[in-house]
N, CA, C, O and CB atoms as a CASP TS submission, in Angstrom:
PFRMAT TS
TARGET T0000
AUTHOR 0000-0000-0000
METHOD Language model
MODEL 1
PARENT N/A
ATOM      1  N   UNK     1      25.061   8.331 -36.931  1.00  0.00           N
ATOM      2  CA  UNK     1      25.536   7.943 -35.621  1.00  0.00           C
ATOM      3  C   UNK     1      26.771   6.984 -35.890  1.00  0.00           C
ATOM      4  O   UNK     1      26.772   6.064 -36.708  1.00  0.00           O
ATOM      5  CB  UNK     1      24.344   7.224 -34.745  1.00  0.00           C
ATOM      6  N   UNK     2      27.506   7.243 -35.313  1.00  0.00           N
ATOM      7  CA  UNK     2      28.744   6.470 -35.002  1.00  0.00           C
ATOM      8  C   UNK     2      28.600   5.661 -34.206  1.00  0.00           C
ATOM      9  O   UNK     2      27.658   5.798 -33.425  1.00  0.00           O
ATOM     10  CB  UNK     2      29.738   7.069 -34.607  1.00  0.00           C
ATOM     11  N   UNK     3      29.431   4.566 -34.099  1.00  0.00           N
ATOM     12  CA  UNK     3      29.323   3.506 -33.084  1.00  0.00           C
ATOM     13  C   UNK     3      29.461   3.813 -31.261  1.00  0.00           C
ATOM     14  O   UNK     3      28.972   3.257 -30.278  1.00  0.00           O
ATOM     15  CB  UNK     3      30.495   2.540 -33.559  1.00  0.00           C
ATOM     16  N   UNK     4      30.575   5.222 -31.496  1.00  0.00           N
ATOM     17  CA  UNK     4      30.643   5.256 -30.084  1.00  0.00           C
ATOM     18  C   UNK     4      29.124   6.319 -29.589  1.00  0.00           C
ATOM     19  O   UNK     4      28.756   6.478 -28.425  1.00  0.00           O
ATOM     20  CB  UNK     4      32.368   5.970 -29.621  1.00  0.00           C
ATOM     21  N   UNK     5      28.499   6.886 -30.746  1.00  0.00           N
ATOM     22  CA  UNK     5      27.719   7.590 -30.286  1.00  0.00           C
ATOM     23  C   UNK     5      26.347   6.502 -29.925  1.00  0.00           C
ATOM     24  O   UNK     5      25.554   6.738 -29.013  1.00  0.00           O
ATOM     25  CB  UNK     5      27.578   8.782 -31.277  1.00  0.00           C
ATOM     26  N   UNK     6      26.271   5.422 -30.734  1.00  0.00           N
ATOM     27  CA  UNK     6      25.349   4.497 -30.456  1.00  0.00           C
ATOM     28  C   UNK     6      25.770   3.849 -29.165  1.00  0.00           C
ATOM     29  O   UNK     6      24.820   3.766 -28.386  1.00  0.00           O
ATOM     30  CB  UNK     6      25.189   3.561 -31.572  1.00  0.00           C
ATOM     31  N   UNK     7      26.935   3.347 -28.679  1.00  0.00           N
ATOM     32  CA  UNK     7      27.437   2.964 -27.400  1.00  0.00           C
ATOM     33  C   UNK     7      26.810   3.689 -26.353  1.00  0.00           C
ATOM     34  O   UNK     7      26.227   3.205 -25.383  1.00  0.00           O
ATOM     35  CB  UNK     7      28.835   3.129 -27.313  1.00  0.00           C
ATOM     36  N   UNK     8      27.004   5.082 -26.671  1.00  0.00           N
ATOM     37  CA  UNK     8      26.874   6.099 -25.488  1.00  0.00           C
ATOM     38  C   UNK     8      25.233   6.103 -25.454  1.00  0.00           C
ATOM     39  O   UNK     8      24.611   6.492 -24.466  1.00  0.00           O
ATOM     40  CB  UNK     8      27.670   7.805 -25.806  1.00  0.00           C
ATOM     41  N   UNK     9      24.784   5.759 -26.310  1.00  0.00           N
ATOM     42  CA  UNK     9      23.097   5.830 -26.162  1.00  0.00           C
ATOM     43  C   UNK     9      22.816   4.815 -25.417  1.00  0.00           C
ATOM     44  O   UNK     9      22.042   4.836 -24.460  1.00  0.00           O
ATOM     45  CB  UNK     9      22.173   5.710 -27.489  1.00  0.00           C
ATOM     46  N   UNK    10      23.526   3.732 -25.881  1.00  0.00           N
ATOM     47  CA  UNK    10      22.836   2.722 -25.477  1.00  0.00           C
ATOM     48  C   UNK    10      23.086   2.460 -24.111  1.00  0.00           C
ATOM     49  O   UNK    10      22.326   1.706 -23.502  1.00  0.00           O
ATOM     50  CB  UNK    10      23.053   1.682 -26.237  1.00  0.00           C
ATOM     51  N   UNK    11      24.255   3.096 -23.435  1.00  0.00           N
ATOM     52  CA  UNK    11      24.288   2.952 -22.032  1.00  0.00           C
ATOM     53  C   UNK    11      23.553   3.863 -21.104  1.00  0.00           C
ATOM     54  O   UNK    11      23.279   3.640 -19.925  1.00  0.00           O
ATOM     55  CB  UNK    11      25.526   2.996 -21.692  1.00  0.00           C
ATOM     56  N   UNK    12      23.263   4.976 -21.849  1.00  0.00           N
ATOM     57  CA  UNK    12      22.190   5.780 -21.304  1.00  0.00           C
ATOM     58  C   UNK    12      21.253   5.364 -21.127  1.00  0.00           C
ATOM     59  O   UNK    12      20.854   5.298 -19.965  1.00  0.00           O
ATOM     60  CB  UNK    12      21.871   6.649 -21.788  1.00  0.00           C
ATOM     61  N   UNK    13      20.369   4.834 -22.317  1.00  0.00           N
ATOM     62  CA  UNK    13      19.427   4.322 -22.059  1.00  0.00           C
ATOM     63  C   UNK    13      19.204   3.117 -21.202  1.00  0.00           C
ATOM     64  O   UNK    13      18.065   2.798 -20.861  1.00  0.00           O
ATOM     65  CB  UNK    13      19.087   4.245 -22.971  1.00  0.00           C
ATOM     66  N   UNK    14      20.321   2.404 -20.827  1.00  0.00           N
ATOM     67  CA  UNK    14      19.956   1.077 -19.907  1.00  0.00           C
ATOM     68  C   UNK    14      20.370   1.930 -18.372  1.00  0.00           C
ATOM     69  O   UNK    14      20.146   1.284 -17.348  1.00  0.00           O
ATOM     70  CB  UNK    14      21.170  -0.687 -20.353  1.00  0.00           C
ATOM     71  N   UNK    15      20.859   3.106 -18.237  1.00  0.00           N
ATOM     72  CA  UNK    15      20.814   3.869 -17.099  1.00  0.00           C
ATOM     73  C   UNK    15      19.553   4.149 -16.699  1.00  0.00           C
ATOM     74  O   UNK    15      19.217   3.917 -15.537  1.00  0.00           O
ATOM     75  CB  UNK    15      21.477   4.976 -17.222  1.00  0.00           C
ATOM     76  N   UNK    16      18.744   4.648 -17.550  1.00  0.00           N
ATOM     77  CA  UNK    16      17.632   5.197 -17.435  1.00  0.00           C
ATOM     78  C   UNK    16      16.393   3.825 -17.179  1.00  0.00           C
ATOM     79  O   UNK    16      15.404   3.789 -16.447  1.00  0.00           O
ATOM     80  CB  UNK    16      17.496   6.167 -18.793  1.00  0.00           C
ATOM     81  N   UNK    17      16.774   3.149 -17.804  1.00  0.00           N
ATOM     82  CA  UNK    17      15.976   1.652 -17.408  1.00  0.00           C
ATOM     83  C   UNK    17      16.287   1.299 -15.943  1.00  0.00           C
ATOM     84  O   UNK    17      15.401   1.100 -15.112  1.00  0.00           O
ATOM     85  CB  UNK    17      16.552   0.239 -18.411  1.00  0.00           C
ATOM     86  N   UNK    18      17.386   1.245 -15.726  1.00  0.00           N
ATOM     87  CA  UNK    18      17.893   0.711 -14.343  1.00  0.00           C
ATOM     88  C   UNK    18      17.427   1.802 -13.115  1.00  0.00           C
ATOM     89  O   UNK    18      17.434   1.632 -11.895  1.00  0.00           O
ATOM     90  CB  UNK    18      19.696   0.556 -14.398  1.00  0.00           C
ATOM     91  N   UNK    19      17.065   2.856 -13.830  1.00  0.00           N
ATOM     92  CA  UNK    19      16.578   3.942 -12.762  1.00  0.00           C
ATOM     93  C   UNK    19      14.977   3.647 -12.629  1.00  0.00           C
ATOM     94  O   UNK    19      14.450   3.657 -11.517  1.00  0.00           O
ATOM     95  CB  UNK    19      16.900   5.677 -13.324  1.00  0.00           C
ATOM     96  N   UNK    20      14.315   3.415 -13.681  1.00  0.00           N
ATOM     97  CA  UNK    20      12.734   2.851 -13.874  1.00  0.00           C
ATOM     98  C   UNK    20      12.589   1.637 -13.065  1.00  0.00           C
ATOM     99  O   UNK    20      11.613   1.496 -12.329  1.00  0.00           O
ATOM    100  CB  UNK    20      12.317   2.426 -15.492  1.00  0.00           C
ATOM    101  N   UNK    21      13.434   0.829 -13.156  1.00  0.00           N
ATOM    102  CA  UNK    21      13.360  -0.379 -12.422  1.00  0.00           C
ATOM    103  C   UNK    21      13.445  -0.454 -11.010  1.00  0.00           C
ATOM    104  O   UNK    21      12.900  -1.374 -10.400  1.00  0.00           O
ATOM    105  CB  UNK    21      14.234  -1.121 -12.832  1.00  0.00           C
ATOM    106  N   UNK    22      14.014   0.341 -10.506  1.00  0.00           N
ATOM    107  CA  UNK    22      14.721   0.793  -9.490  1.00  0.00           C
ATOM    108  C   UNK    22      13.262   1.925  -8.403  1.00  0.00           C
ATOM    109  O   UNK    22      13.027   1.987  -7.196  1.00  0.00           O
ATOM    110  CB  UNK    22      16.295   1.751 -10.353  1.00  0.00           C
ATOM    111  N   UNK    23      12.716   2.517  -9.448  1.00  0.00           N
ATOM    112  CA  UNK    23      11.512   3.340  -9.039  1.00  0.00           C
ATOM    113  C   UNK    23      10.124   2.389  -8.895  1.00  0.00           C
ATOM    114  O   UNK    23       9.250   2.539  -8.042  1.00  0.00           O
ATOM    115  CB  UNK    23      11.284   4.553 -10.218  1.00  0.00           C
ATOM    116  N   UNK    24      10.154   1.532  -9.794  1.00  0.00           N
ATOM    117  CA  UNK    24       9.204   0.455  -9.970  1.00  0.00           C
ATOM    118  C   UNK    24       9.020  -0.495  -8.779  1.00  0.00           C
ATOM    119  O   UNK    24       7.935  -0.871  -8.335  1.00  0.00           O
ATOM    120  CB  UNK    24       9.608  -0.322 -11.124  1.00  0.00           C
ATOM    121  N   UNK    25      10.749  -0.969  -8.137  1.00  0.00           N
ATOM    122  CA  UNK    25      10.312  -1.518  -6.984  1.00  0.00           C
ATOM    123  C   UNK    25       9.981  -0.833  -5.702  1.00  0.00           C
ATOM    124  O   UNK    25       9.406  -1.392  -4.769  1.00  0.00           O
ATOM    125  CB  UNK    25      11.113  -2.305  -6.741  1.00  0.00           C
ATOM    126  N   UNK    26      10.444   0.620  -5.708  1.00  0.00           N
ATOM    127  CA  UNK    26      10.169   1.198  -4.810  1.00  0.00           C
ATOM    128  C   UNK    26       8.376   1.468  -4.391  1.00  0.00           C
ATOM    129  O   UNK    26       7.801   1.565  -3.307  1.00  0.00           O
ATOM    130  CB  UNK    26      10.983   2.250  -5.086  1.00  0.00           C
ATOM    131  N   UNK    27       7.907   1.524  -5.768  1.00  0.00           N
ATOM    132  CA  UNK    27       6.691   1.787  -5.874  1.00  0.00           C
ATOM    133  C   UNK    27       6.025   0.388  -5.238  1.00  0.00           C
ATOM    134  O   UNK    27       4.948   0.439  -4.644  1.00  0.00           O
ATOM    135  CB  UNK    27       6.348   2.202  -7.371  1.00  0.00           C
ATOM    136  N   UNK    28       6.648  -0.679  -5.388  1.00  0.00           N
ATOM    137  CA  UNK    28       5.742  -1.952  -5.248  1.00  0.00           C
ATOM    138  C   UNK    28       6.070  -2.014  -3.712  1.00  0.00           C
ATOM    139  O   UNK    28       5.360  -2.757  -3.033  1.00  0.00           O
ATOM    140  CB  UNK    28       6.185  -3.479  -6.276  1.00  0.00           C
ATOM    141  N   UNK    29       7.170  -1.240  -3.038  1.00  0.00           N
ATOM    142  CA  UNK    29       7.147  -1.793  -1.499  1.00  0.00           C
ATOM    143  C   UNK    29       6.590  -1.097  -1.034  1.00  0.00           C
ATOM    144  O   UNK    29       6.180  -1.450   0.072  1.00  0.00           O
ATOM    145  CB  UNK    29       8.210  -1.990  -0.688  1.00  0.00           C
ATOM    146  N   UNK    30       6.185   0.332  -1.508  1.00  0.00           N
ATOM    147  CA  UNK    30       5.485   1.316  -1.175  1.00  0.00           C
ATOM    148  C   UNK    30       3.600   0.868  -0.841  1.00  0.00           C
ATOM    149  O   UNK    30       2.830   1.009   0.109  1.00  0.00           O
ATOM    150  CB  UNK    30       5.829   2.346  -2.429  1.00  0.00           C
ATOM    151  N   UNK    31       3.510   0.216  -2.412  1.00  0.00           N
ATOM    152  CA  UNK    31       1.900  -0.100  -2.172  1.00  0.00           C
ATOM    153  C   UNK    31       1.578  -1.262  -1.216  1.00  0.00           C
ATOM    154  O   UNK    31       0.498  -1.430  -0.649  1.00  0.00           O
ATOM    155  CB  UNK    31       1.174  -0.503  -3.584  1.00  0.00           C
ATOM    156  N   UNK    32       2.764  -2.106  -1.110  1.00  0.00           N
ATOM    157  CA  UNK    32       2.799  -2.933   0.012  1.00  0.00           C
ATOM    158  C   UNK    32       2.641  -2.837   1.613  1.00  0.00           C
ATOM    159  O   UNK    32       2.236  -3.526   2.550  1.00  0.00           O
ATOM    160  CB  UNK    32       3.738  -3.319  -0.141  1.00  0.00           C
ATOM    161  N   UNK    33       3.178  -1.632   1.378  1.00  0.00           N
ATOM    162  CA  UNK    33       3.239  -1.202   3.176  1.00  0.00           C
ATOM    163  C   UNK    33       1.735  -0.273   3.138  1.00  0.00           C
ATOM    164  O   UNK    33       1.213  -0.030   4.226  1.00  0.00           O
ATOM    165  CB  UNK    33       5.070   0.115   3.807  1.00  0.00           C
ATOM    166  N   UNK    34       1.093   0.212   1.913  1.00  0.00           N
ATOM    167  CA  UNK    34      -0.137   1.040   1.983  1.00  0.00           C
ATOM    168  C   UNK    34      -1.376  -0.006   2.338  1.00  0.00           C
ATOM    169  O   UNK    34      -2.227   0.193   3.205  1.00  0.00           O
ATOM    170  CB  UNK    34      -0.379   1.871   0.484  1.00  0.00           C
ATOM    171  N   UNK    35      -1.309  -0.843   1.712  1.00  0.00           N
ATOM    172  CA  UNK    35      -2.347  -2.412   1.826  1.00  0.00           C
ATOM    173  C   UNK    35      -2.326  -2.655   2.980  1.00  0.00           C
ATOM    174  O   UNK    35      -3.417  -2.850   3.517  1.00  0.00           O
ATOM    175  CB  UNK    35      -1.909  -3.872   1.100  1.00  0.00           C
ATOM    176  N   UNK    36      -1.137  -2.735   3.771  1.00  0.00           N
ATOM    177  CA  UNK    36      -0.895  -3.357   5.084  1.00  0.00           C
ATOM    178  C   UNK    36      -1.929  -2.565   5.996  1.00  0.00           C
ATOM    179  O   UNK    36      -2.852  -2.969   6.703  1.00  0.00           O
ATOM    180  CB  UNK    36       0.738  -3.220   5.600  1.00  0.00           C
ATOM    181  N   UNK    37      -1.396  -1.165   5.701  1.00  0.00           N
ATOM    182  CA  UNK    37      -1.810  -0.154   6.550  1.00  0.00           C
ATOM    183  C   UNK    37      -3.250   0.043   6.675  1.00  0.00           C
ATOM    184  O   UNK    37      -3.879   0.295   7.703  1.00  0.00           O
ATOM    185  CB  UNK    37      -1.244   0.997   6.164  1.00  0.00           C
ATOM    186  N   UNK    38      -3.779  -0.142   5.223  1.00  0.00           N
ATOM    187  CA  UNK    38      -5.292  -0.043   4.716  1.00  0.00           C
ATOM    188  C   UNK    38      -6.102  -1.225   5.530  1.00  0.00           C
ATOM    189  O   UNK    38      -7.271  -1.090   5.891  1.00  0.00           O
ATOM    190  CB  UNK    38      -5.410  -0.306   2.899  1.00  0.00           C
ATOM    191  N   UNK    39      -5.303  -2.409   5.768  1.00  0.00           N
ATOM    192  CA  UNK    39      -6.109  -3.835   6.262  1.00  0.00           C
ATOM    193  C   UNK    39      -6.288  -3.337   7.497  1.00  0.00           C
ATOM    194  O   UNK    39      -7.436  -3.229   7.927  1.00  0.00           O
ATOM    195  CB  UNK    39      -5.301  -5.444   6.258  1.00  0.00           C
ATOM    196  N   UNK    40      -5.105  -2.922   8.330  1.00  0.00           N
ATOM    197  CA  UNK    40      -5.123  -2.795   9.427  1.00  0.00           C
ATOM    198  C   UNK    40      -6.118  -1.559  10.212  1.00  0.00           C
ATOM    199  O   UNK    40      -6.652  -1.594  11.321  1.00  0.00           O
ATOM    200  CB  UNK    40      -3.862  -2.763   9.565  1.00  0.00           C
ATOM    201  N   UNK    41      -6.123  -0.723   9.397  1.00  0.00           N
ATOM    202  CA  UNK    41      -7.184   0.263   9.650  1.00  0.00           C
ATOM    203  C   UNK    41      -8.550  -0.261   9.453  1.00  0.00           C
ATOM    204  O   UNK    41      -9.373  -0.005  10.332  1.00  0.00           O
ATOM    205  CB  UNK    41      -7.013   1.429   8.790  1.00  0.00           C
ATOM    206  N   UNK    42      -8.977  -1.083   8.244  1.00  0.00           N
ATOM    207  CA  UNK    42     -10.200  -2.048   8.243  1.00  0.00           C
ATOM    208  C   UNK    42     -10.557  -2.571   9.258  1.00  0.00           C
ATOM    209  O   UNK    42     -11.698  -2.492   9.713  1.00  0.00           O
ATOM    210  CB  UNK    42     -10.131  -3.036   7.523  1.00  0.00           C
ATOM    211  N   UNK    43      -9.433  -3.305   9.853  1.00  0.00           N
ATOM    212  CA  UNK    43      -9.445  -4.084  10.968  1.00  0.00           C
ATOM    213  C   UNK    43     -10.166  -3.263  12.237  1.00  0.00           C
ATOM    214  O   UNK    43     -11.268  -3.592  12.676  1.00  0.00           O
ATOM    215  CB  UNK    43      -7.952  -4.512  11.249  1.00  0.00           C
ATOM    216  N   UNK    44      -9.379  -2.142  12.760  1.00  0.00           N
ATOM    217  CA  UNK    44      -9.672  -1.469  13.509  1.00  0.00           C
ATOM    218  C   UNK    44     -11.392  -0.925  13.704  1.00  0.00           C
ATOM    219  O   UNK    44     -12.111  -0.988  14.701  1.00  0.00           O
ATOM    220  CB  UNK    44      -8.747  -0.663  13.247  1.00  0.00           C
ATOM    221  N   UNK    45     -11.697  -0.353  12.234  1.00  0.00           N
ATOM    222  CA  UNK    45     -12.838   0.140  12.203  1.00  0.00           C
ATOM    223  C   UNK    45     -13.925  -0.879  12.266  1.00  0.00           C
ATOM    224  O   UNK    45     -14.944  -0.558  12.877  1.00  0.00           O
ATOM    225  CB  UNK    45     -12.899   0.910  11.163  1.00  0.00           C
ATOM    226  N   UNK    46     -13.835  -2.369  11.580  1.00  0.00           N
ATOM    227  CA  UNK    46     -14.476  -3.438  11.967  1.00  0.00           C
ATOM    228  C   UNK    46     -14.693  -3.647  13.456  1.00  0.00           C
ATOM    229  O   UNK    46     -15.828  -3.783  13.911  1.00  0.00           O
ATOM    230  CB  UNK    46     -13.844  -4.440  11.438  1.00  0.00           C
ATOM    231  N   UNK    47     -13.523  -3.674  14.271  1.00  0.00           N
ATOM    232  CA  UNK    47     -13.432  -4.188  15.687  1.00  0.00           C
ATOM    233  C   UNK    47     -14.144  -2.535  16.491  1.00  0.00           C
ATOM    234  O   UNK    47     -14.505  -2.742  17.650  1.00  0.00           O
ATOM    235  CB  UNK    47     -11.389  -4.743  16.184  1.00  0.00           C
ATOM    236  N   UNK    48     -14.281  -1.576  16.181  1.00  0.00           N
ATOM    237  CA  UNK    48     -14.797  -0.720  16.815  1.00  0.00           C
ATOM    238  C   UNK    48     -16.236  -0.526  16.572  1.00  0.00           C
ATOM    239  O   UNK    48     -16.993   0.040  17.360  1.00  0.00           O
ATOM    240  CB  UNK    48     -14.119   0.265  16.647  1.00  0.00           C
ATOM    241  N   UNK    49     -16.606  -1.083  15.307  1.00  0.00           N
ATOM    242  CA  UNK    49     -18.375  -1.122  14.949  1.00  0.00           C
ATOM    243  C   UNK    49     -18.948  -2.384  15.662  1.00  0.00           C
ATOM    244  O   UNK    49     -20.115  -2.426  16.052  1.00  0.00           O
ATOM    245  CB  UNK    49     -18.791  -1.317  13.072  1.00  0.00           C
ATOM    246  N   UNK    50     -18.005  -3.480  15.823  1.00  0.00           N
ATOM    247  CA  UNK    50     -18.381  -4.675  16.726  1.00  0.00           C
ATOM    248  C   UNK    50     -18.379  -4.426  18.037  1.00  0.00           C
ATOM    249  O   UNK    50     -18.978  -5.282  18.688  1.00  0.00           O
ATOM    250  CB  UNK    50     -17.551  -5.777  16.583  1.00  0.00           C
ATOM    251  N   UNK    51     -17.818  -3.371  18.772  1.00  0.00           N
ATOM    252  CA  UNK    51     -17.693  -3.128  20.418  1.00  0.00           C
ATOM    253  C   UNK    51     -19.193  -1.958  20.209  1.00  0.00           C
ATOM    254  O   UNK    51     -20.062  -1.873  21.076  1.00  0.00           O
ATOM    255  CB  UNK    51     -15.659  -2.200  21.167  1.00  0.00           C
ATOM    256  N   UNK    52     -19.215  -1.220  19.006  1.00  0.00           N
ATOM    257  CA  UNK    52     -20.702  -0.480  19.435  1.00  0.00           C
ATOM    258  C   UNK    52     -21.841  -1.183  19.119  1.00  0.00           C
ATOM    259  O   UNK    52     -22.984  -0.804  19.375  1.00  0.00           O
ATOM    260  CB  UNK    52     -20.970   0.877  18.749  1.00  0.00           C
ATOM    261  N   UNK    53     -21.486  -2.369  18.476  1.00  0.00           N
ATOM    262  CA  UNK    53     -23.109  -3.166  18.295  1.00  0.00           C
ATOM    263  C   UNK    53     -23.041  -3.818  19.878  1.00  0.00           C
ATOM    264  O   UNK    53     -24.091  -3.692  20.508  1.00  0.00           O
ATOM    265  CB  UNK    53     -23.263  -4.755  16.689  1.00  0.00           C
ATOM    266  N   UNK    54     -22.008  -4.443  20.523  1.00  0.00           N
ATOM    267  CA  UNK    54     -22.025  -4.963  21.923  1.00  0.00           C
ATOM    268  C   UNK    54     -22.736  -3.901  22.764  1.00  0.00           C
ATOM    269  O   UNK    54     -23.827  -3.965  23.330  1.00  0.00           O
ATOM    270  CB  UNK    54     -20.529  -5.261  22.490  1.00  0.00           C
ATOM    271  N   UNK    55     -21.816  -2.880  22.700  1.00  0.00           N
ATOM    272  CA  UNK    55     -22.542  -1.928  23.890  1.00  0.00           C
ATOM    273  C   UNK    55     -23.715  -1.666  23.520  1.00  0.00           C
ATOM    274  O   UNK    55     -24.428  -1.281  24.447  1.00  0.00           O
ATOM    275  CB  UNK    55     -21.933  -0.558  24.227  1.00  0.00           C
ATOM    276  N   UNK    56     -24.379  -1.742  22.172  1.00  0.00           N
ATOM    277  CA  UNK    56     -25.886  -1.454  22.190  1.00  0.00           C
ATOM    278  C   UNK    56     -26.861  -2.438  22.736  1.00  0.00           C
ATOM    279  O   UNK    56     -27.896  -2.247  23.373  1.00  0.00           O
ATOM    280  CB  UNK    56     -26.317  -1.228  20.878  1.00  0.00           C
ATOM    281  N   UNK    57     -26.170  -3.757  22.256  1.00  0.00           N
ATOM    282  CA  UNK    57     -26.779  -4.917  22.717  1.00  0.00           C
ATOM    283  C   UNK    57     -26.953  -4.988  24.176  1.00  0.00           C
ATOM    284  O   UNK    57     -27.992  -5.344  24.731  1.00  0.00           O
ATOM    285  CB  UNK    57     -26.064  -6.008  22.281  1.00  0.00           C
ATOM    286  N   UNK    58     -25.666  -4.561  24.868  1.00  0.00           N
ATOM    287  CA  UNK    58     -25.634  -4.759  26.580  1.00  0.00           C
ATOM    288  C   UNK    58     -26.712  -3.608  26.874  1.00  0.00           C
ATOM    289  O   UNK    58     -27.567  -3.939  27.696  1.00  0.00           O
ATOM    290  CB  UNK    58     -23.849  -4.412  27.497  1.00  0.00           C
ATOM    291  N   UNK    59     -26.810  -2.464  26.408  1.00  0.00           N
ATOM    292  CA  UNK    59     -27.767  -1.224  26.756  1.00  0.00           C
ATOM    293  C   UNK    59     -28.979  -1.903  26.673  1.00  0.00           C
ATOM    294  O   UNK    59     -29.449  -2.182  27.776  1.00  0.00           O
ATOM    295  CB  UNK    59     -27.734   0.139  25.744  1.00  0.00           C
ATOM    296  N   UNK    60     -29.727  -2.306  25.565  1.00  0.00           N
ATOM    297  CA  UNK    60     -30.910  -2.930  25.187  1.00  0.00           C
ATOM    298  C   UNK    60     -31.226  -3.862  26.219  1.00  0.00           C
ATOM    299  O   UNK    60     -32.330  -3.792  26.760  1.00  0.00           O
ATOM    300  CB  UNK    60     -30.831  -3.560  23.887  1.00  0.00           C
ATOM    301  N   UNK    61     -30.272  -4.855  26.608  1.00  0.00           N
ATOM    302  CA  UNK    61     -30.524  -5.713  27.574  1.00  0.00           C
ATOM    303  C   UNK    61     -30.944  -5.145  29.022  1.00  0.00           C
ATOM    304  O   UNK    61     -31.909  -5.417  29.736  1.00  0.00           O
ATOM    305  CB  UNK    61     -29.396  -6.484  27.633  1.00  0.00           C
ATOM    306  N   UNK    62     -29.820  -4.219  29.200  1.00  0.00           N
ATOM    307  CA  UNK    62     -30.029  -3.541  30.534  1.00  0.00           C
ATOM    308  C   UNK    62     -31.705  -3.070  30.721  1.00  0.00           C
ATOM    309  O   UNK    62     -32.420  -3.171  31.718  1.00  0.00           O
ATOM    310  CB  UNK    62     -28.948  -2.131  30.587  1.00  0.00           C
ATOM    311  N   UNK    63     -32.008  -2.534  29.390  1.00  0.00           N
ATOM    312  CA  UNK    63     -33.361  -1.658  29.350  1.00  0.00           C
ATOM    313  C   UNK    63     -34.741  -2.681  29.459  1.00  0.00           C
ATOM    314  O   UNK    63     -35.847  -2.268  29.806  1.00  0.00           O
ATOM    315  CB  UNK    63     -33.416  -0.725  27.759  1.00  0.00           C
ATOM    316  N   UNK    64     -34.469  -3.949  29.127  1.00  0.00           N
ATOM    317  CA  UNK    64     -35.504  -4.992  29.069  1.00  0.00           C
ATOM    318  C   UNK    64     -35.550  -5.235  30.224  1.00  0.00           C
ATOM    319  O   UNK    64     -36.684  -5.461  30.647  1.00  0.00           O
ATOM    320  CB  UNK    64     -35.357  -6.151  28.292  1.00  0.00           C
ATOM    321  N   UNK    65     -34.527  -5.296  31.121  1.00  0.00           N
ATOM    322  CA  UNK    65     -34.349  -6.489  32.294  1.00  0.00           C
ATOM    323  C   UNK    65     -35.041  -5.307  33.636  1.00  0.00           C
ATOM    324  O   UNK    65     -35.146  -5.690  34.801  1.00  0.00           O
ATOM    325  CB  UNK    65     -32.131  -7.194  32.593  1.00  0.00           C
TER
END
């Protein structure tokens, strides 16, 4: 391998590494967003469950009175 071929190979590898690092950053950002959406969905499910339990308790109170 000549020095020129070596240099071109190093440059090509650096470009591929830069692409990989960019993709990793994008994936991290995407994962962070997805975790946020999952937490929001979980909180909404908890809120819905609590409202249902509250409604059941209110209905139960009305039946006993």
